[in-house]
Structures are given as structure tokens and as C-alpha cells.
DRENPA-982009 format. One record per residue (C-alpha): residue in one letter; x negated, y negated, z negated. Coordinates in steps of 0.25 Angstrom, whole numbers, padded with zeros to 4 digits, always signed. Each point is the difference from the previous one (the first is absolute). Example, Ala and Ser with C-alpha at 12.3 -4.5 7.8 and 13.67 -1.06 7.14 Angstrom:
A-0049+0018-0031/S-0006-0014+0002/
END
This chain:
M-0019+0012-0083/S-0011+0008+0006/T-0014-0005+0001/A-0007-0005+0012/H-0013+0006+0005/P-0013-0007-0003/V-0004-0012+0009/L-0010+0003+0010/S-0014-0005-0003/T-0002-0003+0015/S+0009-0010+0006/R+0004+0000+0014/H+0005-0011+0010/I+0014+0004+0003/V+0010-0007+0010/V+0015+0001-0003/T+0010-0003+0010/G+0014-0004-0004/A-0006-0006-0013/T+0011-0010-0002/G+0010+0011+0000/F+0006+0009-0011/L-0009+0011+0001/G-0012-0007+0006/G-0001-0010-0011/E+0000+0010-0011/I-0011+0008+0007/V-0009-0013+0000/R+0003-0002-0015/Q-0005+0014-0003/L-0012-0001+0009/L-0004-0013-0007/A+0002+0006-0014/R-0009+0011+0004/G-0012-0009+0005/H+0002+0001+0015/R-0002-0012+0009/V+0013-0002+0007/T+0004-0007+0013/A+0015-0002+0000/S+0007-0002+0013/G+0014-0005+0001/R+0010-0010+0005/D+0006-0006-0013/A-0009-0012-0003/A+0005-0002-0014/R-0002+0015-0004/G-0013-0001+0007/A-0004-0011-0009/E+0004+0008-0012/L-0009+0011+0004/F-0012-0010+0003/A+0002-0005-0014/Q-0001+0014-0005/G-0013+0002+0007/A+0003+0005+0014/H-0005-0006+0013/F+0013-0003+0007/V+0001+0000+0015/P+0014-0005+0005/G+0005+0005+0014/D+0010+0008+0008/L-0007+0014+0004/T+0009+0000+0012/R-0009-0012+0006/D-0011-0003-0009/P-0013+0008-0001/L-0003+0006-0014/P-0014-0003-0004/L-0007+0013-0005/A-0015-0003+0001/G-0007+0004-0013/A+0012+0009-0005/D-0001+0014-0005/V+0015+0004+0000/L+0013-0005+0007/I+0013+0003-0007/H+0011-0003+0010/S+0012-0003-0008/A+0007-0010+0009/A+0013+0005+0007/L+0014-0004+0004/S+0007+0008-0011/T+0014-0005+0001/L+0011+0010+0005/W+0006-0011+0009/G-0012-0003+0010/T+0001+0001+0015/E-0007+0011+0007/R-0009-0010+0007/A-0004-0006-0013/Y-0003+0013-0006/Q-0009+0003+0011/R-0008-0013-0001/H-0001+0000-0015/N-0001+0015-0004/V-0005+0007+0012/Q-0009-0009+0009/V-0007-0007-0012/S-0003+0013-0007/A-0006+0006+0013/Q-0008-0013+0002/L-0005+0000-0015/A-0004+0015+0001/R-0008-0002+0012/Q-0007-0012-0006/A-0003+0007-0013/W-0005+0012+0007/E-0009-0008+0009/Q-0006-0007-0012/K-0001+0013-0008/L+0009-0004-0011/H+0008+0009-0009/L+0015-0002+0003/V+0011+0002-0009/F+0014-0001+0007/I+0013-0002-0008/S+0011+0008+0007/S+0013+0004-0005/S+0007+0013-0005/S+0011-0004+0010/V-0007+0007+0011/Y+0005+0013-0006/N+0015-0004-0001/G+0004+0004+0014/T-0005+0014-0002/L+0005+0002-0014/W+0015-0005+0003/R+0000+0010+0012/R-0006+0012-0008/R+0007-0001-0014/N-0007+0012-0005/L-0013-0008+0000/L+0006-0008-0012/K-0001+0012-0009/A-0015-0001-0003/P-0009-0012+0000/V-0004-0005+0014/P-0015+0002+0004/E-0008-0009+0009/S-0001+0012+0009/L+0015-0001+0004/V+0001-0001+0015/L+0007-0013+0004/Q+0011+0001+0010/G+0008-0011+0006/P+0009-0007+0001/H-0003-0008-0013/D+0011-0005-0008/S-0004-0015+0002/A-0008-0009+0009/Y-0009-0003-0012/A-0003+0015-0002/R-0002+0002+0014/S-0010-0011+0001/K-0008+0005-0012/A-0001+0014+0006/Q-0005-0007+0013/A-0010-0008-0008/E-0005+0012-0007/A-0003+0007+0013/E-0007-0013+0005/V-0009+0000-0012/R-0003+0015+0001/I-0004-0002+0014/H-0009-0013-0002/H-0006+0003-0013/P-0001+0015-0002/Q-0005-0001-0015/A+0011-0009-0005/I+0007+0002-0013/I+0016-0001+0002/L+0009-0002-0012/R+0015+0003+0000/P+0006-0007-0012/R+0015+0003-0002/G+0010-0011-0005/L-0009-0011-0004/Y+0006-0008-0012/G-0004-0010-0011/R-0002-0015-0002/G+0002-0007+0013/D+0006+0012+0007/P+0007-0005+0013/S+0007+0012+0005/I+0006+0009-0011/L+0005-0008-0012/P+0004-0013+0006/P+0011+0006+0009/L+0004+0010-0011/I+0002-0012-0009/R+0008-0008+0010/A+0009+0012+0003/L+0002+0003-0015/R+0003-0015-0003/R+0010-0001+0011/G+0007+0013-0003/R-0004+0006+0013/L-0007+0013-0004/P+0009+0012+0000/H-0001+0011-0010/L-0008+0010+0008/W-0005+0010-0010/S+0005+0014-0002/A+0001+0008-0013/S-0015+0002+0001/E-0010-0011-0001/V-0009-0004+0012/Y-0015+0002-0003/T-0010-0007+0010/D-0014-0004+0000/L-0003-0015+0000/T-0013-0008-0001/H-0003-0012-0009/V-0008-0010+0007/K-0011+0001-0010/N-0001+0015+0002/A+0000-0002+0015/A-0011-0011-0001/Y-0008+0009-0009/A+0000+0011+0011/A-0005-0010+0010/V-0011-0004-0009/L-0004+0014-0003/A+0000+0003+0015/A-0008-0012+0003/E-0010+0004-0011/A-0002+0014+0005/P-0010+0004+0011/M+0005-0001+0014/P+0004+0014+0003/E-0006+0008+0012/V+0014+0003+0004/G+0012-0009-0002/A+0009+0003-0011/I+0015-0003-0003/Y+0005-0001-0014/N+0014-0001-0006/V+0001-0010-0011/T+0011-0001-0011/D+0002-0002-0015/T-0002+0015+0000/Q+0013+0002-0009/P+0014-0001+0006/T+0009-0011-0003/A+0015+0002-0003/V+0006-0010+0010/W+0014-0002-0006/Q-0005+0000-0014/T-0009-0011+0004/I+0012-0007+0007/R+0008+0001-0013/A-0011-0007-0008/L-0001-0010+0011/C+0015-0003-0001/E-0002-0002-0015/R-0012-0009+0002/L+0008-0009+0010/G+0013+0001-0009/V+0008+0005+0012/P+0010+0012+0000/L-0005+0014+0006/P+0005+0002+0014/A+0014+0006-0001/R+0005+0003+0014/R-0004+0015+0003/I-0003+0002+0014/D-0006+0012+0008/P-0015-0004+0002/A+0001+0006+0014/L+0011-0010+0003/V-0008-0011-0005/E-0012+0004+0008/A+0009+0001+0013/M+0006-0014-0003/A-0014-0005-0002/R-0004+0005+0014/L+0012-0006+0007/T-0002-0014-0006/R-0015+0001+0001/P-0001-0009+0013/L+0008-0011-0007/A-0008+0001-0013/A-0013-0001+0008/L+0005-0013+0006/R+0003-0005-0014/G-0013+0005-0005/E+0007+0007-0012/G+0010+0011-0003/L+0000+0015-0004/H-0010+0007+0009/P+0002+0015+0001/A-0014+0002-0005/A+0004-0007-0013/V+0012+0009-0002/R-0009+0012+0002/L-0010-0005-0011/L+0012-0001-0010/T+0006+0013+0004/R-0010+0010+0004/P-0011+0006-0009/V-0014+0000+0006/R-0013+0004-0007/L-0014-0002+0006/D-0011+0009-0003/T-0012-0008-0006/T-0009+0012-0002/S-0010-0005+0010/I-0002-0014-0005/E-0001+0004-0015/R-0010+0011+0004/E-0009-0008+0010/L+0001-0014-0005/D+0003+0003-0015/Y+0013-0008+0001/R+0008-0002-0013/P+0010-0011+0000/L-0003-0012-0008/L+0015+0000-0004/T+0008+0012-0003/A+0014+0000+0007/P+0007-0003-0013/E-0010-0011-0003/A+0001-0006+0014/L+0015+0000+0000/A+0001-0006-0014/L-0009-0011+0004/T+0007-0003+0013/L+0014-0001-0007/A-0006-0009-0011/Q-0005-0009+0012/V+0014-0001+0007/G+0006-0014-0002/S-0012-0004-0010/G-0008-0007+0011/A-0012+0009-0005/
END
């Protein structure tokens, strides 16, 4: 396990939105451990009470209607988002685009350092149309071209554009494939599919290696961005575990952990993806199902270039990819 950088001697007052969510909560815990004063904003009162007990000041509320108190703050980390793949266009606009624009304006007017948590999904539409780009790690400079592969990805790209307009000195982070304890998006649907025997055999003769990001590593990147001086010009950084994950080797280990058989039905990934596109309207009504974006995560290798964040923010993952995966698998079904 790698060693964290030293705690700053000068603490800051940092406001974190989405603090009762998966990533936001971990950001708050790491900030508190490093001696910062934290105001945590979120909608889950029970989780808010836990953060309060750990030392944060908790402000309950819905950012789509409740003002966020920023008086006396030094930094705003905007982590809140509607991150499900099954949201409506209207909901994504309200929660992801409009709120981000509003907070960026507010932070700029109050001269606050802004760290905005985006998503590497903004690359997907471009990558899937230009497969040659997958041969090398994807840089932050890649020109994003629509259409995006999901309404969620489109909303994050639009939110990024709003942030850059309203806060030209913001730092934007693009983590890829967040996982870890409390993960709401990757492991739960995968575990359900494996237990129900609904995940087909999608891998070919070669393994699929892709970048993912453990929640502790993503939070650490946000902490480093918040502690860094506000840049004269805004910056965008990819965030990953910096080592690729073998997708199907991990699924085999997950099957062993769950005590379920490996997927046996061999189906062409392109066919499964096409089926997922056809059934997406019905799955959206149910709020669950196999989304085309999920199929691509399992079948298409993607590496992100993390040179910039390593060089400019001295980012080194708190957990290596093998450590993070081992910890995550150990927590499956353990209640940890």
C-alpha cells in the first residue's frame, strides 16, 4: 500500500456537495483526517449524522432548490450528481447541469477555489466511434465529439462546459469506473446478474484490461486538488488507479467469492450491446437492466493518461489496483 502525502499544516474550510453519497462521503472523511474544516452538504440525514459525528458540519438540503452556504469557505468540492444510467433527460439537466452552473457562478463570485467531479464517460461517444484512439491512453486534451453514449455522459459534458464558462480557474476531475465499499453502480448490478445467471460469457481469447478507480483513490485526487493553489487557468485531470484491471479475471474471482458458476452462455458482445440498446426504454422504466454503457465497460479496453495529475498534483494512488480489488472482493457479502 502506498503512503499518503503529509497532512498540510494549514487547514482550509472546504465545502463538499454530495457528501452523503458514495464518493462525497469518502472525500469528507479524508479531508477531516488531514485537518481541514469541512462543511458537508447532502440529502441523506442519517449519513449526514454520521459525518457530523466524525467532525464535519452537516448542511441538509436539495441543491436543486436549497441555497448552499459558502460564507467563510476557501474551497468548494462539487461532488453531487445524479449518477444513475437510468435518469431522465430533465432530471440530468436539473441535477447535473443547472446545479453545476449555479455553484460555479457562486464560487467564482465569492472567489472560492472550485474542484468539480466530472466523469470519464464524457470520452465514450468519441472513443466508440474512433476505435483507433483506444490503442493508447486517452489524454485530457481529446476533443469531445457528440453524440454521447448515454444521457448521463452528455449531462456531465454539458456540466463541464458550464463550469469552465462560469469559473475559468476550476479544476475538473474525470475519474473512470468508481468502485469500492458502498459502490451503487458497478458491483451491485454485476452481482445481481451473476447470482441470477443472466450475465453471458462475453470475453474473447484475450483478456479485457481497463482502467478503474477505487473510491479512496478518487477521493484522494479530489483532496489533492482542493489543497493545491487555485490555478491561473482551469485544469482537467484524468483519475484512475493508474494500473489496468483485468475485467474477466476479476469477475472469475467475484464468482468464487459469491459461490456462483462462471457465465457459460457465450454470446457476441456486439449482439448483447445491440440487445441492450433495444431494451433500454423498458429497462429505464424499471430502473434496472443491462445498459449498453455497462456492456462496453466489460468488453472494451480503455486506458486513461494520468501523467498530468501525477506530475502537477503529485497524485499517487492510496491503493494500488491489486490492493483495491482485493479489499473490494473481501468486502463483498461481508457487510464491511
